[in-house]
C-alpha positions as CSV (number, residue, x, y, z in Angstrom):
1,X,14.8,-9.3,7.4
2,X,16.0,-8.6,10.9
3,X,18.3,-6.1,12.6
4,X,20.5,-7.2,15.4
5,X,22.7,-5.2,17.8
6,X,24.8,-6.6,20.6
7,X,25.9,-4.5,23.5
8,X,29.5,-3.5,23.4
9,X,31.6,-3.5,26.6
10,X,31.2,-0.4,28.6
11,X,28.4,0.8,26.3
12,X,25.3,2.3,27.9
13,X,21.9,1.0,27.1
14,X,20.8,4.3,25.6
15,X,23.8,4.4,23.2
16,X,23.0,0.8,22.2
17,X,19.4,1.8,21.6
18,X,20.5,4.7,19.4
19,X,22.6,2.3,17.3
20,X,19.7,-0.1,17.0
21,X,17.3,2.7,15.9
22,X,19.8,4.0,13.4
23,X,20.3,0.5,12.0
24,X,16.6,0.0,11.7
25,X,16.1,3.2,9.8
26,X,19.0,2.4,7.4
27,X,17.8,-1.1,6.7
28,X,14.3,-0.1,5.5
29,X,12.5,-2.6,7.7
30,X,10.2,0.0,9.3
31,X,9.4,1.5,5.8
32,X,8.5,-1.9,4.3
33,X,6.3,-2.6,7.4
34,X,4.4,0.6,7.0
35,X,3.9,0.0,3.3
36,X,2.6,-3.6,4.0
37,X,0.2,-2.3,6.7
38,X,-2.2,-0.6,4.2
39,X,-1.9,-3.0,1.3
40,X,-5.1,-3.9,-0.3
41,X,-5.9,-7.5,-1.4
42,X,-6.6,-8.1,-5.1
43,X,-10.2,-8.4,-6.2
44,X,-11.4,-11.6,-7.5
45,X,-11.4,-12.2,-11.3
46,X,-15.3,-12.4,-11.4
47,X,-15.7,-9.2,-9.4
48,X,-13.3,-7.4,-11.7
49,X,-15.1,-8.7,-14.8
50,X,-18.5,-7.7,-13.3
51,X,-17.2,-4.2,-12.5
52,X,-15.9,-3.9,-16.1
53,X,-19.2,-4.9,-17.6
54,X,-21.0,-2.3,-15.4
55,X,-18.6,0.4,-16.5
56,X,-19.2,-0.6,-20.2
57,X,-23.0,-0.5,-19.8
58,X,-22.9,2.9,-18.0
59,X,-20.6,4.3,-20.7
60,X,-22.9,3.2,-23.5
61,X,-26.0,4.6,-21.5
62,X,-24.2,8.0,-21.1
63,X,-23.3,8.0,-24.9
64,X,-27.0,7.2,-25.7
65,X,-28.3,10.0,-23.4
66,X,-25.7,12.5,-24.8
67,X,-26.7,11.6,-28.3
68,X,-30.5,12.2,-27.4
69,X,-29.5,15.5,-25.7
70,X,-30.8,14.3,-22.3
71,X,-27.5,15.3,-20.5
72,X,-27.5,18.9,-19.4
């Protein structure tokens, strides 16, 4: 995705720059670049599985402690 602007005859550089800036804003190039800048990589399958197992274990532990009245 690229934006191209050619200088018109008798057009000032600042006017051409304004046209270019406008085209960039309307095309959404800048917006997509900003979104991609902070994108996180997906976690590996083994790490996701490990985390899920940890959450299940902690959930069961909390339920057990709650049943025994050890929470609060």
